[in-house]
C-alpha positions as a printed NumPy array, in Angstrom:
array([[-25.715,   0.534, -18.707],
       [-25.149,  -2.402, -21.046],
       [-23.904,  -5.507, -19.424],
       [-21.417,  -6.123, -21.94 ],
       [-19.827,  -2.61 , -20.383],
       [-19.733,  -4.373, -17.073],
       [-17.775,  -7.016, -18.27 ],
       [-15.04 ,  -4.882, -20.214],
       [-15.102,  -2.526, -17.174],
       [-14.239,  -5.587, -14.606],
       [-11.896,  -7.295, -17.517],
       [-10.044,  -3.988, -16.85 ],
       [-10.204,  -4.12 , -12.928],
       [ -8.381,  -7.265, -12.633],
       [ -6.04 ,  -6.48 , -14.897],
       [ -5.306,  -3.56 , -12.854],
       [ -4.897,  -5.561, -10.026],
       [ -1.676,  -7.033, -11.738],
       [  0.385,  -3.667, -10.839],
       [ -0.484,  -3.709,  -7.234],
       [  3.273,  -3.78 ,  -5.292],
       [  4.632,  -2.263,  -8.361],
       [  2.84 ,   1.172,  -9.166],
       [  2.688,   3.145,  -5.786],
       [  2.587,   5.62 ,  -5.038],
       [  0.665,   5.904,  -8.223],
       [ -2.686,   3.765,  -8.556],
       [ -3.404,   0.912, -10.26 ],
       [ -4.89 ,   0.997, -13.294],
       [ -6.304,  -0.882, -15.884],
       [ -7.452,  -0.4  , -19.591],
       [ -9.234,  -2.91 , -22.212],
       [ -9.762,  -1.131, -25.874],
       [-13.129,  -2.479, -28.017],
       [-13.882,  -2.355, -31.31 ],
       [-16.838,  -3.914, -33.033],
       [-17.655,  -6.273, -29.245],
       [-14.335,  -7.279, -30.006],
       [-11.181,  -6.447, -27.551],
       [ -8.411,  -4.968, -29.465],
       [ -6.176,  -4.197, -27.106],
       [ -5.679,  -4.085, -22.966],
       [ -3.083,  -3.204, -20.936],
       [ -2.24 ,  -2.115, -17.327],
       [  0.185,   0.549, -14.972],
       [  3.018,  -1.774, -14.949],
       [  5.201,   0.107, -12.572],
       [  6.115,   3.391, -10.622],
       [  7.561,   6.269, -13.615],
       [  6.326,   3.837, -16.836],
       [  3.963,   3.876, -19.148],
       [  0.297,   4.103, -17.937],
       [ -2.56 ,   1.628, -18.793],
       [ -4.025,   3.296, -21.439],
       [ -0.824,   3.843, -23.446],
       [ -0.223,   0.314, -23.037],
       [ -3.451,  -0.78 , -24.302],
       [ -2.783,   1.812, -27.084],
       [  0.487,  -0.234, -28.022],
       [ -0.913,  -3.507, -27.767],
       [ -3.369,  -2.351, -30.259],
       [ -0.538,  -1.85 , -32.097],
       [  1.191,  -4.841, -31.645],
       [ -1.927,  -6.73 , -32.527],
       [ -2.239,  -4.689, -35.798],
       [ -5.28 ,  -3.76 , -34.591],
       [ -7.032,   0.066, -35.212],
       [ -8.164,   1.709, -32.524],
       [-10.005,   4.748, -34.496],
       [-13.839,   4.581, -33.809],
       [-13.452,   2.254, -30.44 ],
       [-14.08 ,   2.027, -27.052],
       [-12.08 ,   2.033, -23.956],
       [-12.419,   1.264, -21.057],
       [-10.369,   2.747, -17.749],
       [-10.826,   2.319, -14.313],
       [ -9.441,   5.764, -13.547],
       [ -9.695,   9.273, -15.266],
       [ -6.896,   9.316, -17.859],
       [ -4.678,  12.324, -16.844],
       [ -4.135,  15.44 , -18.731],
       [ -1.405,  16.823, -17.056],
       [  2.52 ,  16.336, -17.513],
       [  4.329,  13.741, -14.736],
       [  6.66 ,  11.499, -15.19 ],
       [  4.924,  10.266, -18.578],
       [  3.113,  12.631, -20.754],
       [ -0.495,  13.028, -20.717],
       [ -2.708,   9.778, -21.482],
       [ -5.76 ,  12.343, -23.176],
       [ -3.2  ,  13.023, -25.655],
       [ -2.438,   9.792, -26.935],
       [ -6.286,   8.72 , -26.795],
       [ -7.463,  11.688, -28.632],
       [ -4.719,  11.31 , -31.898],
       [ -5.609,   7.455, -31.661],
       [ -9.31 ,   8.996, -32.342],
       [-11.017,   6.556, -29.981],
       [-14.445,   7.662, -30.215],
       [-15.505,   6.637, -26.513],
       [-14.222,   6.398, -23.29 ],
       [-15.97 ,   4.837, -20.352],
       [-14.669,   5.615, -16.644],
       [-14.914,   4.047, -13.721],
       [-13.989,   6.531, -11.393],
       [-12.677,  10.351, -11.701],
       [ -9.151,  11.104, -10.112],
       [ -9.713,  13.329,  -6.98 ],
       [ -6.332,  14.647,  -7.557],
       [ -5.606,  18.755,  -7.283],
       [ -3.683,  18.542,  -9.956],
       [ -6.214,  16.591, -12.182],
       [ -9.417,  18.273, -11.385],
       [-11.474,  15.943, -13.646],
       [ -9.847,  17.741, -16.464],
       [ -9.187,  14.558, -18.011],
       [-12.6  ,  13.349, -19.087],
       [-13.288,  17.688, -19.674],
       [-10.594,  17.327, -22.333],
       [-11.882,  14.395, -23.72 ],
       [-15.304,  15.612, -24.562],
       [-13.675,  18.842, -25.943],
       [-11.805,  16.828, -28.384],
       [-15.352,  14.816, -29.395],
       [-14.807,  12.045, -27.833],
       [-18.038,  10.371, -25.518],
       [-16.912,  10.209, -22.269],
       [-19.337,   7.998, -19.618],
       [-18.385,   7.508, -15.925],
       [-19.682,   5.628, -13.198],
       [-18.893,   1.849, -14.728],
       [-18.137,  -0.46 , -11.437],
       [-17.411,   3.024,  -9.437],
       [-17.558,   1.327,  -6.476],
       [-15.122,  -1.695,  -7.249],
       [-12.56 ,   0.761,  -8.75 ],
       [-12.573,   3.22 ,  -6.107],
       [-12.093,   0.01 ,  -3.497],
       [ -8.984,  -0.919,  -5.498],
       [ -7.86 ,   2.974,  -5.117],
       [ -8.326,   3.863,  -1.917],
       [ -4.853,   4.038,  -0.133],
       [ -4.605,   6.314,  -3.585],
       [ -7.769,   8.427,  -3.5  ],
       [ -7.619,   8.956,   0.346],
       [ -4.008,  10.563,  -0.211],
       [ -5.244,  12.603,  -3.233],
       [ -8.176,  13.947,  -1.129],
       [ -6.795,  14.908,   2.321],
       [ -2.796,  14.636,   1.872],
       [ -3.092,  11.872,   4.463],
       [ -1.559,   8.324,   4.418],
       [ -3.2  ,   5.368,   4.688],
       [ -2.069,   3.256,   7.286],
       [ -1.993,  -0.997,   6.517],
       [ -2.386,  -3.167,   9.657],
       [ -0.323,  -6.54 ,   9.653],
       [  0.421,  -9.429,  11.154],
       [  0.3  , -13.061,  11.242],
       [ -1.307, -14.873,  14.172],
       [ -2.308, -18.464,  15.01 ],
       [ -5.424, -19.396,  15.749],
       [ -5.265, -19.021,  19.304],
       [ -4.325, -15.566,  19.218],
       [ -0.415, -15.939,  18.811],
       [  2.148, -14.185,  17.043],
       [  5.433, -15.717,  17.303],
       [  7.049, -18.892,  18.921],
       [  7.652, -18.32 ,  23.164],
       [ 10.954, -19.74 ,  22.662],
       [ 12.113, -20.402,  19.145],
       [ 15.5  , -22.33 ,  18.475],
       [ 18.846, -20.416,  18.616],
       [ 19.608, -19.217,  15.309],
       [ 16.574, -20.196,  13.516],
       [ 13.712, -17.901,  12.499],
       [ 10.263, -19.913,  13.373],
       [  7.198, -18.343,  11.173],
       [  3.921, -18.262,  12.237],
       [  2.624, -18.308,   8.476],
       [  3.583, -20.479,   5.591],
       [  5.419, -19.645,   2.587],
       [  3.176, -18.536,   0.488],
       [  1.69 , -16.054,   2.328],
       [  5.085, -14.88 ,   3.766],
       [  5.631, -14.456,  -0.548],
       [  2.391, -12.693,  -0.503],
       [  3.009,  -9.986,   2.599],
       [  6.07 ,  -8.583,   0.705],
       [  3.688,  -7.789,  -2.288],
       [  2.401,  -5.291,   0.72 ],
       [  5.481,  -4.488,   1.152],
       [  6.117,  -2.929,  -2.242],
       [  2.92 ,  -1.086,  -1.611],
       [  4.399,   0.577,   1.25 ],
       [  6.176,   3.859,   1.338],
       [  6.936,   3.038,   4.91 ],
       [  7.493,  -0.171,   6.59 ],
       [  6.989,   0.46 ,  10.672],
       [  7.696,  -1.324,  13.698],
       [  8.407,  -1.406,  17.042],
       [ 12.023,  -1.066,  18.397],
       [ 10.815,  -4.528,  20.468],
       [ 10.396,  -6.042,  16.932],
       [ 14.037,  -5.361,  16.415],
       [ 15.926,  -6.165,  19.832],
       [ 13.775,  -9.667,  18.983],
       [ 13.4  , -10.427,  15.305],
       [ 16.692,  -8.24 ,  14.083],
       [ 14.656,  -8.152,  10.975],
       [ 15.989,  -6.019,   7.438],
       [ 12.019,  -5.019,   7.025],
       [ 13.258,  -4.951,   3.201],
       [ 10.923,  -6.856,   0.483],
       [ 11.764,  -9.904,  -1.06 ],
       [ 12.952, -10.958,  -3.972],
       [ 15.633,  -7.57 ,  -3.149],
       [ 14.859,  -5.981,  -6.455],
       [ 12.534,  -2.599,  -7.412],
       [ 11.015,  -0.531,  -5.099],
       [ 12.314,  -0.455,  -1.552],
       [ 10.519,   1.137,   1.449],
       [ 12.142,   3.359,   4.161],
       [ 12.367,   1.181,   7.727],
       [ 10.738,   3.228,  10.635],
       [ 11.321,   1.971,  14.332],
       [  9.562,   3.308,  16.877],
       [ 11.862,   3.702,  19.675],
       [ 10.487,   5.982,  22.602],
       [ 14.106,   5.106,  24.981],
       [ 16.568,   4.67 ,  21.865],
       [ 17.461,   0.918,  22.539],
       [ 17.514,  -0.294,  19.453],
       [ 20.943,  -2.409,  19.023],
       [ 23.395,  -0.926,  17.283],
       [ 24.319,  -3.572,  15.419],
       [ 21.625,  -4.861,  14.27 ],
       [ 20.809,  -4.842,   9.906],
       [ 18.84 ,  -2.263,   9.655],
       [ 21.36 ,   0.483,  10.948],
       [ 23.698,  -1.393,   8.969],
       [ 21.891,  -0.92 ,   5.818],
       [ 20.904,   2.709,   6.553],
       [ 22.79 ,   4.073,   3.759],
       [ 21.281,   1.876,   0.843],
       [ 17.715,   1.835,   2.41 ],
       [ 16.701,   4.668,   4.001],
       [ 15.904,   4.081,   8.518],
       [ 13.957,   6.385,  10.447],
       [ 14.568,   5.973,  14.04 ],
       [ 11.072,   7.736,  15.79 ],
       [ 11.609,   8.771,  19.563],
       [ 11.253,  10.972,  22.496],
       [ 12.888,  14.36 ,  22.165],
       [ 14.051,  13.504,  26.192],
       [ 15.622,  10.434,  25.245],
       [ 17.767,  12.24 ,  22.13 ],
       [ 18.629,  15.193,  24.727],
       [ 19.644,  12.676,  27.244],
       [ 21.791,  10.084,  25.347],
       [ 23.764,  12.008,  22.558],
       [ 26.396,   9.857,  22.451],
       [ 23.454,   6.784,  21.366],
       [ 21.939,   9.058,  18.845],
       [ 25.364,  10.432,  17.44 ],
       [ 26.023,   6.703,  16.711],
       [ 22.796,   5.823,  14.983],
       [ 22.793,   8.812,  13.163],
       [ 26.816,   7.971,  11.97 ],
       [ 25.024,   4.502,  10.181],
       [ 22.81 ,   7.286,   8.067],
       [ 20.111,   6.723,   9.845],
       [ 17.624,   9.317,  10.45 ],
       [ 16.174,  10.863,  14.118],
       [ 12.97 ,  12.429,  14.295],
       [ 11.98 ,  13.229,  17.636],
       [  8.269,  14.211,  19.04 ],
       [  7.998,  16.727,  21.789],
       [  6.809,  15.721,  24.85 ],
       [  3.729,  17.5  ,  25.135],
       [  0.128,  16.622,  26.397],
       [ -2.234,  16.316,  23.481],
       [ -2.465,  14.046,  20.407],
       [ -0.494,  11.443,  21.146],
       [  2.978,  10.437,  19.625],
       [  1.488,   8.352,  16.902],
       [ -0.746,  10.961,  15.3  ],
       [  2.417,  13.308,  15.515],
       [  4.724,  10.866,  13.394],
       [  1.788,   9.942,  10.316],
       [  1.452,  13.71 ,  10.579],
       [  5.422,  13.863,   9.396],
       [  5.432,  11.289,   7.158],
       [  2.125,  12.498,   5.129],
       [  4.281,  15.273,   4.615],
       [  6.722,  13.444,   3.007],
       [  4.547,  12.146,   0.658],
       [  4.651,   8.597,   1.714],
       [  1.301,   7.629,   0.892],
       [  1.158,   3.998,   2.259],
       [  2.26 ,   2.761,   5.417],
       [  2.492,  -0.851,   6.421],
       [  2.467,  -1.236,  10.151],
       [  3.953,  -4.926,  11.263],
       [  4.494,  -3.942,  14.729],
       [  3.544,  -6.597,  18.151],
       [  0.564,  -6.424,  19.515],
       [  1.061,  -3.675,  21.635],
       [  1.466,  -0.91 ,  18.613],
       [ -1.231,  -2.689,  16.206],
       [ -3.582,  -1.967,  19.062],
       [ -2.328,   1.527,  19.705],
       [ -3.364,   1.983,  16.482],
       [ -6.468,   0.938,  16.541],
       [ -7.369,   2.504,  19.526],
       [ -6.6  ,   6.088,  18.591],
       [ -8.49 ,   5.126,  15.024],
       [ -5.258,   5.224,  12.913],
       [ -5.675,   2.02 ,  10.798],
       [ -7.362,   1.987,   7.454],
       [ -7.207,  -1.185,   6.366],
       [ -5.994,  -4.447,   8.281],
       [ -4.28 ,  -7.65 ,   6.792],
       [ -4.198, -11.286,   9.156],
       [ -2.292, -14.112,   8.423],
       [ -3.868, -16.884,  10.325],
       [ -2.62 , -20.049,  10.025],
       [ -3.947, -23.246,  11.645],
       [ -1.818, -23.502,  14.556],
       [ -2.547, -23.491,  18.213],
       [  0.261, -23.093,  20.428],
       [ -0.817, -22.244,  24.04 ],
       [  1.799, -22.343,  26.059],
       [  4.553, -22.551,  23.781],
       [  3.289, -18.876,  22.079],
       [  4.084, -15.197,  22.976],
       [  2.95 , -12.127,  21.991],
       [ -0.761, -12.897,  22.202],
       [ -2.991, -10.355,  20.571],
       [ -6.122, -11.272,  22.36 ],
       [ -6.006,  -9.296,  25.423],
       [ -4.436,  -6.166,  23.884],
       [ -7.947,  -6.253,  21.664],
       [-10.015,  -7.371,  24.589],
       [ -8.917,  -3.27 ,  26.087],
       [-10.702,  -1.707,  22.986],
       [-12.824,   0.614,  23.707],
       [-14.738,   0.829,  20.577],
       [-15.612,  -2.004,  18.193],
       [-13.277,  -2.306,  14.73 ],
       [-16.195,  -2.989,  12.056],
       [-14.519,  -4.306,   8.628],
       [-15.842,  -3.247,   5.593],
       [-14.645,  -5.129,   1.559],
       [-13.972,  -8.373,   3.622],
       [-11.591, -10.726,   1.224],
       [-10.85 , -13.853,   2.842],
       [ -8.148, -16.053,   0.671],
       [ -6.188, -19.3  ,   0.675],
       [ -2.877, -19.761,   1.017],
       [ -2.435, -23.51 ,   1.132],
       [ -3.344, -23.991,   4.519],
       [ -3.174, -20.524,   5.933],
       [ -5.985, -18.084,   5.545],
       [ -5.106, -14.432,   4.569],
       [ -8.318, -12.179,   6.187],
       [ -8.08 ,  -8.076,   4.865],
       [-10.598,  -5.626,   4.699],
       [-10.867,  -1.135,   5.495],
       [-12.16 ,   0.37 ,   8.179],
       [-14.343,   3.475,   7.114]])
């Protein structure tokens, strides 16, 4: 493998990352077109439903006045050969008379069936795969899991102080006191845009009355899901007040819906959906929930609950990725929602792979995947 091939594919991977938070549930993809060892076009998948990376890169060639005929195309995921929200990228590549296509990772989707690479080869285009494959698979891990297993990718996210506190003991009345700084919170909203649903426990709703929508409030909005075993959600909360604008799902026990029919009716009248789980032994209610959300094709889920909910997902091996924002604070007795004691109850160690550490001013974001 030539060093230049790695260099250009890494450029394509960096381009692909720019689409994270805008393209989901589609994968982020980047593309670089090279002719005579010069970049003549580049592009990435910018938003869900929009042109794919290859199309944007070919359009870039046109805008630059470059002819892509005979060029090499570096793309981070196998070009599509099927009709979806856009036409097949393979047709555009063939029409542009690209000489060689270098692919980082093959698309594992059932509808893809490696047909993109095959169609290019049948058209006389040289195809090579596996360049920077590991990096491409890390970038597209959520997409690959859902495409391969039809199971949602679950992200656990929280902000904490150095001493493991997730919130202030007695926040000032009428004011939200944040653990993390503004840059960290801005980054966390990208996580919300990645997800098709944000999950919290009812205690978070009672304490904070959150909206759980990404900010700024434009673009894709994930569904809001509240785990509420006993239907304690305040009927005047912001989530229910906005349920007709952005979906809200209340997840509760069958018994609660049966014994509190008046509350259940008031909830559904706001436009929120009530999803009940059976009061049976066996797999936990969290397994039941994730199965139902996977069936609804929610490829990525973001859990923003308190320490009890976070520990439950970890204890039942239901998390795929962890994102922690750590603020340089020690709250001591002024803090609450201490995550450390609940983590100590885990029976198995949780090892993170592909760990990434990034600074947001004085905060640190630590993220990694669980395999």
